[in-house]
A tleap script that builds the chain and sets N, CA, C and O, in Angstrom:
source leaprc.protein.ff14SB
mol = sequence {
  NMET HIE ASP PHE LEU THR ASN LEU GLY PRO
  ILE LEU ILE ALA VAL THR GLY LEU LEU ALA
  LEU ILE GLY GLY GLY LEU ARG PHE VAL TRP
  LYS LYS ILE GLU GLY ARG PHE GLU GLY ILE
  GLU LYS LYS LEU ALA GLU CYS GLN GLU ARG
  ASP ALA ARG LYS ASP ASP GLN LEU GLU ALA
  VAL VAL TRP SER LEU HIE LEU THR ILE GLY
  GLU ILE GLU ARG ILE ASP PRO GLY ILE ASN
  ARG THR VAL GLN GLU VAL ARG ASP LEU LEU
  ARG THR TYR PHE PRO VAL ASP PRO HIE THR
  PRO ALA ALA MET ALA ALA LEU LEU LYS ARG
  MET CPRO
}
set mol.1.N position { 128.152 93.986 47.319 }
set mol.1.CA position { 128.571 93.565 48.630 }
set mol.1.C position { 129.367 94.661 49.331 }
set mol.1.O position { 129.261 94.859 50.542 }
set mol.2.N position { 130.163 95.363 48.537 }
set mol.2.CA position { 130.982 96.420 49.099 }
set mol.2.C position { 130.097 97.556 49.650 }
set mol.2.O position { 130.411 98.126 50.694 }
set mol.3.N position { 128.995 97.886 48.955 }
set mol.3.CA position { 128.075 98.919 49.418 }
set mol.3.C position { 127.423 98.508 50.748 }
set mol.3.O position { 127.207 99.330 51.639 }
set mol.4.N position { 127.124 97.223 50.846 }
set mol.4.CA position { 126.503 96.731 52.082 }
set mol.4.C position { 127.459 96.908 53.255 }
set mol.4.O position { 127.060 97.382 54.319 }
set mol.5.N position { 128.704 96.533 53.064 }
set mol.5.CA position { 129.691 96.661 54.134 }
set mol.5.C position { 129.975 98.122 54.448 }
set mol.5.O position { 130.266 98.460 55.596 }
set mol.6.N position { 129.897 98.959 53.485 }
set mol.6.CA position { 130.131 100.386 53.683 }
set mol.6.C position { 129.005 100.986 54.524 }
set mol.6.O position { 129.251 101.830 55.385 }
set mol.7.N position { 127.787 100.554 54.275 }
set mol.7.CA position { 126.633 101.068 55.008 }
set mol.7.C position { 126.398 100.341 56.336 }
set mol.7.O position { 125.587 100.786 57.147 }
set mol.8.N position { 127.094 99.241 56.559 }
set mol.8.CA position { 126.890 98.453 57.775 }
set mol.8.C position { 127.282 99.227 59.027 }
set mol.8.O position { 126.590 99.130 60.040 }
set mol.9.N position { 128.354 99.982 58.989 }
set mol.9.CA position { 128.802 100.760 60.153 }
set mol.9.C position { 127.757 101.758 60.615 }
set mol.9.O position { 127.378 101.742 61.786 }
set mol.10.N position { 127.280 102.623 59.738 }
set mol.10.CA position { 126.259 103.585 60.161 }
set mol.10.C position { 124.963 102.910 60.615 }
set mol.10.O position { 124.288 103.388 61.527 }
set mol.11.N position { 124.626 101.795 59.967 }
set mol.11.CA position { 123.401 101.071 60.372 }
set mol.11.C position { 123.575 100.523 61.792 }
set mol.11.O position { 122.673 100.652 62.619 }
set mol.12.N position { 124.716 99.919 62.072 }
set mol.12.CA position { 124.980 99.384 63.415 }
set mol.12.C position { 124.993 100.495 64.464 }
set mol.12.O position { 124.485 100.314 65.570 }
set mol.13.N position { 125.564 101.620 64.121 }
set mol.13.CA position { 125.584 102.755 65.051 }
set mol.13.C position { 124.162 103.243 65.318 }
set mol.13.O position { 123.805 103.535 66.460 }
set mol.14.N position { 123.359 103.331 64.269 }
set mol.14.CA position { 121.971 103.779 64.432 }
set mol.14.C position { 121.168 102.787 65.263 }
set mol.14.O position { 120.407 103.188 66.144 }
set mol.15.N position { 121.333 101.501 64.992 }
set mol.15.CA position { 120.609 100.467 65.750 }
set mol.15.C position { 121.047 100.485 67.206 }
set mol.15.O position { 120.213 100.381 68.105 }
set mol.16.N position { 122.342 100.614 67.447 }
set mol.16.CA position { 122.850 100.662 68.830 }
set mol.16.C position { 122.279 101.879 69.556 }
set mol.16.O position { 121.853 101.779 70.706 }
set mol.17.N position { 122.273 103.012 68.888 }
set mol.17.CA position { 121.702 104.218 69.506 }
set mol.17.C position { 120.228 104.052 69.806 }
set mol.17.O position { 119.754 104.475 70.860 }
set mol.18.N position { 119.503 103.443 68.894 }
set mol.18.CA position { 118.071 103.217 69.095 }
set mol.18.C position { 117.834 102.269 70.268 }
set mol.18.O position { 116.955 102.501 71.098 }
set mol.19.N position { 118.628 101.197 70.326 }
set mol.19.CA position { 118.483 100.246 71.436 }
set mol.19.C position { 118.840 100.896 72.774 }
set mol.19.O position { 118.201 100.623 73.790 }
set mol.20.N position { 119.856 101.750 72.772 }
set mol.20.CA position { 120.222 102.459 74.006 }
set mol.20.C position { 119.093 103.392 74.439 }
set mol.20.O position { 118.784 103.495 75.626 }
set mol.21.N position { 118.483 104.066 73.473 }
set mol.21.CA position { 117.369 104.954 73.775 }
set mol.21.C position { 116.183 104.176 74.344 }
set mol.21.O position { 115.570 104.593 75.327 }
set mol.22.N position { 115.872 103.056 73.726 }
set mol.22.CA position { 114.770 102.212 74.219 }
set mol.22.C position { 115.098 101.684 75.611 }
set mol.22.O position { 114.242 101.687 76.496 }
set mol.23.N position { 116.335 101.231 75.806 }
set mol.23.CA position { 116.747 100.732 77.125 }
set mol.23.C position { 116.649 101.798 78.194 }
set mol.23.O position { 116.197 101.530 79.307 }
set mol.24.N position { 117.076 103.024 77.856 }
set mol.24.CA position { 116.969 104.125 78.819 }
set mol.24.C position { 115.523 104.437 79.156 }
set mol.24.O position { 115.191 104.704 80.310 }
set mol.25.N position { 114.667 104.402 78.149 }
set mol.25.CA position { 113.238 104.646 78.393 }
set mol.25.C position { 112.628 103.573 79.272 }
set mol.25.O position { 111.849 103.862 80.180 }
set mol.26.N position { 112.994 102.329 78.991 }
set mol.26.CA position { 112.484 101.224 79.816 }
set mol.26.C position { 112.995 101.330 81.249 }
set mol.26.O position { 112.250 101.082 82.196 }
set mol.27.N position { 114.259 101.697 81.408 }
set mol.27.CA position { 114.823 101.852 82.755 }
set mol.27.C position { 114.087 102.960 83.500 }
set mol.27.O position { 113.789 102.813 84.685 }
set mol.28.N position { 113.788 104.073 82.816 }
set mol.28.CA position { 113.057 105.186 83.428 }
set mol.28.C position { 111.674 104.732 83.894 }
set mol.28.O position { 111.264 105.002 85.023 }
set mol.29.N position { 110.969 104.043 83.009 }
set mol.29.CA position { 109.627 103.560 83.348 }
set mol.29.C position { 109.702 102.573 84.513 }
set mol.29.O position { 108.880 102.630 85.428 }
set mol.30.N position { 110.682 101.671 84.484 }
set mol.30.CA position { 110.813 100.677 85.552 }
set mol.30.C position { 111.091 101.349 86.897 }
set mol.30.O position { 110.534 100.939 87.916 }
set mol.31.N position { 111.941 102.369 86.914 }
set mol.31.CA position { 112.238 103.092 88.159 }
set mol.31.C position { 110.972 103.763 88.703 }
set mol.31.O position { 110.734 103.765 89.911 }
set mol.32.N position { 110.173 104.325 87.811 }
set mol.32.CA position { 108.916 104.954 88.246 }
set mol.32.C position { 107.983 103.916 88.868 }
set mol.32.O position { 107.404 104.144 89.930 }
set mol.33.N position { 107.847 102.785 88.199 }
set mol.33.CA position { 106.972 101.718 88.711 }
set mol.33.C position { 107.504 101.192 90.040 }
set mol.33.O position { 106.745 100.989 90.988 }
set mol.34.N position { 108.799 100.978 90.097 }
set mol.34.CA position { 109.416 100.475 91.328 }
set mol.34.C position { 109.214 101.458 92.478 }
set mol.34.O position { 108.932 101.050 93.604 }
set mol.35.N position { 109.356 102.752 92.194 }
set mol.35.CA position { 109.133 103.766 93.221 }
set mol.35.C position { 107.702 103.764 93.728 }
set mol.35.O position { 107.460 103.943 94.921 }
set mol.36.N position { 106.765 103.564 92.832 }
set mol.36.CA position { 105.354 103.508 93.255 }
set mol.36.C position { 105.098 102.294 94.134 }
set mol.36.O position { 104.398 102.389 95.142 }
set mol.37.N position { 105.670 101.140 93.751 }
set mol.37.CA position { 105.506 99.939 94.569 }
set mol.37.C position { 106.118 100.123 95.958 }
set mol.37.O position { 105.535 99.696 96.954 }
set mol.38.N position { 107.277 100.752 96.025 }
set mol.38.CA position { 107.907 100.997 97.321 }
set mol.38.C position { 107.035 101.907 98.175 }
set mol.38.O position { 106.909 101.698 99.382 }
set mol.39.N position { 106.433 102.917 97.551 }
set mol.39.CA position { 105.528 103.799 98.290 }
set mol.39.C position { 104.305 103.060 98.801 }
set mol.39.O position { 103.870 103.272 99.933 }
set mol.40.N position { 103.755 102.200 97.970 }
set mol.40.CA position { 102.586 101.409 98.373 }
set mol.40.C position { 102.957 100.449 99.505 }
set mol.40.O position { 102.195 100.292 100.460 }
set mol.41.N position { 104.119 99.808 99.401 }
set mol.41.CA position { 104.555 98.883 100.455 }
set mol.41.C position { 104.752 99.625 101.773 }
set mol.41.O position { 104.402 99.103 102.832 }
set mol.42.N position { 105.304 100.828 101.722 }
set mol.42.CA position { 105.500 101.629 102.941 }
set mol.42.C position { 104.153 101.970 103.571 }
set mol.42.O position { 103.976 101.837 104.782 }
set mol.43.N position { 103.201 102.412 102.738 }
set mol.43.CA position { 101.869 102.742 103.261 }
set mol.43.C position { 101.180 101.512 103.836 }
set mol.43.O position { 100.499 101.604 104.858 }
set mol.44.N position { 101.349 100.367 103.193 }
set mol.44.CA position { 100.763 99.124 103.702 }
set mol.44.C position { 101.338 98.776 105.066 }
set mol.44.O position { 100.595 98.402 105.974 }
set mol.45.N position { 102.653 98.896 105.220 }
set mol.45.CA position { 103.288 98.603 106.513 }
set mol.45.C position { 102.765 99.551 107.591 }
set mol.45.O position { 102.502 99.122 108.715 }
set mol.46.N position { 102.612 100.829 107.261 }
set mol.46.CA position { 102.074 101.799 108.217 }
set mol.46.C position { 100.647 101.435 108.614 }
set mol.46.O position { 100.285 101.524 109.788 }
set mol.47.N position { 99.839 101.027 107.646 }
set mol.47.CA position { 98.451 100.624 107.932 }
set mol.47.C position { 98.423 99.395 108.832 }
set mol.47.O position { 97.629 99.324 109.770 }
set mol.48.N position { 99.282 98.436 108.546 }
set mol.48.CA position { 99.315 97.214 109.357 }
set mol.48.C position { 99.723 97.528 110.793 }
set mol.48.O position { 99.165 96.962 111.733 }
set mol.49.N position { 100.698 98.432 110.971 }
set mol.49.CA position { 101.105 98.831 112.324 }
set mol.49.C position { 99.961 99.535 113.047 }
set mol.49.O position { 99.692 99.262 114.217 }
set mol.50.N position { 99.294 100.436 112.345 }
set mol.50.CA position { 98.174 101.170 112.943 }
set mol.50.C position { 97.042 100.215 113.302 }
set mol.50.O position { 96.448 100.333 114.374 }
set mol.51.N position { 96.739 99.273 112.416 }
set mol.51.CA position { 95.687 98.294 112.693 }
set mol.51.C position { 96.039 97.426 113.900 }
set mol.51.O position { 95.169 97.103 114.709 }
set mol.52.N position { 97.301 97.051 114.020 }
set mol.52.CA position { 97.724 96.235 115.166 }
set mol.52.C position { 97.533 97.014 116.470 }
set mol.52.O position { 97.082 96.453 117.469 }
set mol.53.N position { 97.879 98.309 116.460 }
set mol.53.CA position { 97.665 99.128 117.661 }
set mol.53.C position { 96.177 99.235 117.979 }
set mol.53.O position { 95.774 99.118 119.137 }
set mol.54.N position { 95.359 99.458 116.944 }
set mol.54.CA position { 93.906 99.565 117.164 }
set mol.54.C position { 93.334 98.241 117.665 }
set mol.54.O position { 92.446 98.231 118.518 }
set mol.55.N position { 93.837 97.132 117.140 }
set mol.55.CA position { 93.374 95.820 117.613 }
set mol.55.C position { 93.691 95.640 119.088 }
set mol.55.O position { 92.864 95.133 119.847 }
set mol.56.N position { 94.883 96.053 119.497 }
set mol.56.CA position { 95.255 95.949 120.908 }
set mol.56.C position { 94.352 96.818 121.773 }
set mol.56.O position { 93.917 96.395 122.844 }
set mol.57.N position { 94.070 98.034 121.309 }
set mol.57.CA position { 93.189 98.928 122.060 }
set mol.57.C position { 91.783 98.349 122.154 }
set mol.57.O position { 91.161 98.377 123.217 }
set mol.58.N position { 91.287 97.826 121.040 }
set mol.58.CA position { 89.952 97.249 121.030 }
set mol.58.C position { 89.873 96.049 121.967 }
set mol.58.O position { 88.889 95.880 122.686 }
set mol.59.N position { 90.902 95.225 121.956 }
set mol.59.CA position { 90.919 94.057 122.838 }
set mol.59.C position { 90.875 94.489 124.303 }
set mol.59.O position { 90.171 93.880 125.108 }
set mol.60.N position { 91.613 95.523 124.647 }
set mol.60.CA position { 91.601 96.018 126.025 }
set mol.60.C position { 90.215 96.532 126.413 }
set mol.60.O position { 89.747 96.277 127.523 }
set mol.61.N position { 89.558 97.256 125.503 }
set mol.61.CA position { 88.209 97.773 125.784 }
set mol.61.C position { 87.220 96.625 125.957 }
set mol.61.O position { 86.410 96.627 126.884 }
set mol.62.N position { 87.294 95.649 125.060 }
set mol.62.CA position { 86.372 94.510 125.135 }
set mol.62.C position { 86.561 93.754 126.438 }
set mol.62.O position { 85.588 93.426 127.117 }
set mol.63.N position { 87.820 93.476 126.793 }
set mol.63.CA position { 88.061 92.759 128.043 }
set mol.63.C position { 87.603 93.583 129.240 }
set mol.63.O position { 87.080 93.031 130.208 }
set mol.64.N position { 87.792 94.880 129.185 }
set mol.64.CA position { 87.317 95.735 130.278 }
set mol.64.C position { 85.807 95.639 130.417 }
set mol.64.O position { 85.283 95.555 131.528 }
set mol.65.N position { 85.113 95.650 129.295 }
set mol.65.CA position { 83.657 95.522 129.348 }
set mol.65.C position { 83.234 94.144 129.862 }
set mol.65.O position { 82.309 94.041 130.667 }
set mol.66.N position { 83.903 93.092 129.404 }
set mol.66.CA position { 83.588 91.752 129.903 }
set mol.66.C position { 83.774 91.687 131.420 }
set mol.66.O position { 82.927 91.152 132.135 }
set mol.67.N position { 84.878 92.230 131.898 }
set mol.67.CA position { 85.135 92.216 133.341 }
set mol.67.C position { 84.106 93.043 134.100 }
set mol.67.O position { 83.638 92.638 135.164 }
set mol.68.N position { 83.756 94.203 133.550 }
set mol.68.CA position { 82.784 95.070 134.207 }
set mol.68.C position { 81.411 94.407 134.270 }
set mol.68.O position { 80.757 94.424 135.313 }
set mol.69.N position { 80.979 93.829 133.162 }
set mol.69.CA position { 79.684 93.147 133.140 }
set mol.69.C position { 79.690 91.980 134.128 }
set mol.69.O position { 78.720 91.772 134.858 }
set mol.70.N position { 80.780 91.225 134.146 }
set mol.70.CA position { 80.874 90.105 135.095 }
set mol.70.C position { 80.775 90.570 136.535 }
set mol.70.O position { 80.114 89.933 137.355 }
set mol.71.N position { 81.428 91.675 136.841 }
set mol.71.CA position { 81.389 92.202 138.210 }
set mol.71.C position { 79.996 92.721 138.543 }
set mol.71.O position { 79.514 92.516 139.658 }
set mol.72.N position { 79.340 93.390 137.597 }
set mol.72.CA position { 77.972 93.867 137.840 }
set mol.72.C position { 77.044 92.683 138.073 }
set mol.72.O position { 76.199 92.733 138.966 }
set mol.73.N position { 77.184 91.624 137.288 }
set mol.73.CA position { 76.339 90.435 137.473 }
set mol.73.C position { 76.603 89.780 138.825 }
set mol.73.O position { 75.683 89.252 139.449 }
set mol.74.N position { 77.854 89.813 139.281 }
set mol.74.CA position { 78.187 89.215 140.577 }
set mol.74.C position { 77.591 90.040 141.714 }
set mol.74.O position { 77.059 89.489 142.678 }
set mol.75.N position { 77.682 91.368 141.595 }
set mol.75.CA position { 77.180 92.244 142.656 }
set mol.75.C position { 75.656 92.259 142.674 }
set mol.75.O position { 75.048 92.186 143.742 }
set mol.76.N position { 75.038 92.352 141.504 }
set mol.76.CA position { 73.584 92.461 141.412 }
set mol.76.C position { 73.073 91.469 140.375 }
set mol.76.O position { 72.983 91.797 139.192 }
set mol.77.N position { 72.736 90.252 140.815 }
set mol.77.CA position { 72.282 89.235 139.866 }
set mol.77.C position { 71.039 89.664 139.075 }
set mol.77.O position { 70.826 89.157 137.974 }
set mol.78.N position { 70.232 90.556 139.583 }
set mol.78.CA position { 69.047 91.023 138.871 }
set mol.78.C position { 69.393 92.232 138.007 }
set mol.78.O position { 68.800 93.299 138.164 }
set mol.79.N position { 70.334 92.069 137.113 }
set mol.79.CA position { 70.817 93.204 136.318 }
set mol.79.C position { 69.728 93.747 135.403 }
set mol.79.O position { 68.802 93.036 135.013 }
set mol.80.N position { 69.864 95.004 135.079 }
set mol.80.CA position { 68.831 95.628 134.260 }
set mol.80.C position { 69.005 95.285 132.781 }
set mol.80.O position { 69.996 94.681 132.371 }
set mol.81.N position { 68.017 95.690 132.005 }
set mol.81.CA position { 67.955 95.337 130.583 }
set mol.81.C position { 69.148 95.885 129.794 }
set mol.81.O position { 69.662 95.197 128.912 }
set mol.82.N position { 69.590 97.081 130.087 }
set mol.82.CA position { 70.713 97.671 129.358 }
set mol.82.C position { 71.977 96.841 129.549 }
set mol.82.O position { 72.699 96.566 128.591 }
set mol.83.N position { 72.236 96.450 130.772 }
set mol.83.CA position { 73.420 95.632 131.048 }
set mol.83.C position { 73.294 94.284 130.340 }
set mol.83.O position { 74.280 93.765 129.817 }
set mol.84.N position { 72.100 93.723 130.320 }
set mol.84.CA position { 71.890 92.454 129.614 }
set mol.84.C position { 72.151 92.617 128.115 }
set mol.84.O position { 72.755 91.744 127.492 }
set mol.85.N position { 71.701 93.720 127.542 }
set mol.85.CA position { 71.927 93.957 126.110 }
set mol.85.C position { 73.420 94.117 125.796 }
set mol.85.O position { 73.916 93.597 124.797 }
set mol.86.N position { 74.123 94.847 126.671 }
set mol.86.CA position { 75.565 95.006 126.484 }
set mol.86.C position { 76.250 93.645 126.559 }
set mol.86.O position { 77.110 93.330 125.737 }
set mol.87.N position { 75.865 92.846 127.544 }
set mol.87.CA position { 76.443 91.507 127.704 }
set mol.87.C position { 76.174 90.662 126.461 }
set mol.87.O position { 77.070 89.985 125.959 }
set mol.88.N position { 74.928 90.705 125.963 }
set mol.88.CA position { 74.582 89.912 124.775 }
set mol.88.C position { 75.359 90.375 123.540 }
set mol.88.O position { 75.817 89.554 122.745 }
set mol.89.N position { 75.504 91.689 123.385 }
set mol.89.CA position { 76.293 92.210 122.260 }
set mol.89.C position { 77.748 91.762 122.357 }
set mol.89.O position { 78.350 91.353 121.364 }
set mol.90.N position { 78.296 91.843 123.543 }
set mol.90.CA position { 79.687 91.410 123.725 }
set mol.90.C position { 79.844 89.924 123.394 }
set mol.90.O position { 80.799 89.526 122.726 }
set mol.91.N position { 78.913 89.126 123.860 }
set mol.91.CA position { 79.005 87.680 123.595 }
set mol.91.C position { 78.832 87.379 122.101 }
set mol.91.O position { 79.440 86.444 121.580 }
set mol.92.N position { 78.002 88.171 121.418 }
set mol.92.CA position { 77.770 87.940 119.993 }
set mol.92.C position { 78.975 88.362 119.150 }
set mol.92.O position { 79.459 87.594 118.319 }
set mol.93.N position { 79.449 89.574 119.367 }
set mol.93.CA position { 80.489 90.125 118.496 }
set mol.93.C position { 81.911 89.920 119.010 }
set mol.93.O position { 82.862 89.978 118.231 }
set mol.94.N position { 82.065 89.684 120.300 }
set mol.94.CA position { 83.385 89.468 120.880 }
set mol.94.C position { 83.318 88.291 121.856 }
set mol.94.O position { 83.449 88.477 123.066 }
set mol.95.N position { 83.115 87.084 121.330 }
set mol.95.CA position { 83.022 85.936 122.240 }
set mol.95.C position { 84.323 85.761 123.023 }
set mol.95.O position { 85.421 85.959 122.504 }
set mol.96.N position { 84.160 85.388 124.269 }
set mol.96.CA position { 85.314 85.213 125.144 }
set mol.96.C position { 85.909 83.832 124.922 }
set mol.96.O position { 85.210 82.819 124.946 }
set mol.97.N position { 87.210 83.820 124.707 }
set mol.97.CA position { 87.937 82.563 124.591 }
set mol.97.C position { 88.013 81.960 125.996 }
set mol.97.O position { 88.337 82.672 126.947 }
set mol.98.N position { 87.721 80.657 126.149 }
set mol.98.CA position { 87.762 80.067 127.489 }
set mol.98.C position { 89.154 80.137 128.110 }
set mol.98.O position { 89.289 80.056 129.331 }
set mol.99.N position { 90.173 80.283 127.300 }
set mol.99.CA position { 91.535 80.417 127.816 }
set mol.99.C position { 91.883 81.900 127.863 }
set mol.99.O position { 91.761 82.608 126.864 }
set mol.100.N position { 92.310 82.353 129.011 }
set mol.100.CA position { 92.649 83.755 129.162 }
set mol.100.C position { 93.921 84.058 128.367 }
set mol.100.O position { 94.952 83.426 128.592 }
set mol.101.N position { 93.860 85.011 127.448 }
set mol.101.CA position { 95.063 85.363 126.700 }
set mol.101.C position { 96.160 85.881 127.621 }
set mol.101.O position { 95.880 86.408 128.698 }
set mol.102.N position { 97.378 85.733 127.203 }
set mol.102.CA position { 98.522 86.141 128.022 }
set mol.102.C position { 98.440 87.619 128.385 }
set mol.102.O position { 98.730 87.994 129.521 }
set mol.103.N position { 98.051 88.456 127.434 }
set mol.103.CA position { 97.955 89.896 127.700 }
set mol.103.C position { 96.899 90.171 128.773 }
set mol.103.O position { 97.100 91.014 129.647 }
set mol.104.N position { 95.777 89.457 128.700 }
set mol.104.CA position { 94.722 89.648 129.689 }
set mol.104.C position { 95.156 89.132 131.046 }
set mol.104.O position { 94.864 89.754 132.068 }
set mol.105.N position { 95.844 88.010 131.071 }
set mol.105.CA position { 96.331 87.466 132.343 }
set mol.105.C position { 97.273 88.465 133.017 }
set mol.105.O position { 97.231 88.638 134.235 }
set mol.106.N position { 98.117 89.116 132.226 }
set mol.106.CA position { 99.032 90.114 132.785 }
set mol.106.C position { 98.248 91.295 133.352 }
set mol.106.O position { 98.595 91.814 134.413 }
set mol.107.N position { 97.197 91.722 132.655 }
set mol.107.CA position { 96.366 92.824 133.165 }
set mol.107.C position { 95.650 92.426 134.452 }
set mol.107.O position { 95.555 93.220 135.387 }
set mol.108.N position { 95.150 91.203 134.495 }
set mol.108.CA position { 94.438 90.742 135.693 }
set mol.108.C position { 95.361 90.678 136.903 }
set mol.108.O position { 94.935 90.953 138.025 }
set mol.109.N position { 96.612 90.320 136.684 }
set mol.109.CA position { 97.563 90.226 137.794 }
set mol.109.C position { 97.848 91.599 138.392 }
set mol.109.O position { 98.141 91.705 139.583 }
set mol.110.N position { 97.764 92.646 137.584 }
set mol.110.CA position { 98.036 93.995 138.081 }
set mol.110.C position { 96.857 94.594 138.816 }
set mol.110.O position { 97.011 95.592 139.520 }
set mol.111.N position { 95.688 94.009 138.667 }
set mol.111.CA position { 94.502 94.555 139.332 }
set mol.111.C position { 94.519 94.219 140.811 }
set mol.111.O position { 94.967 93.141 141.203 }
set mol.112.N position { 94.031 95.139 141.635 }
set mol.112.CA position { 94.026 94.874 143.102 }
set mol.112.C position { 93.011 93.807 143.463 }
set mol.112.O position { 92.870 93.460 144.636 }
savepdb mol mol.pdb
quit
């Protein structure tokens, strides 16, 4: 029993050192993983902002085309085939909501 107690101190010191080493390694790995996640989250936020800007630009282009086609149809009811194809494509891929969006209403108010 005395030998066990004599060797207990060095064993506890060795185990504590080993656990500290493992803990430090785990902390290092966790920091690396956390840093990668933060980088990915930052890139995702940048992509979402860029996509939102592109969506706004696309919406403005689509509404401009809808307005232009409508005006051409009003001026010349016998519109040519190209204008009809553009109109059909717009209706297929960008159907117009019967309610004018707030952004579009603001643009329409600024038009002469």
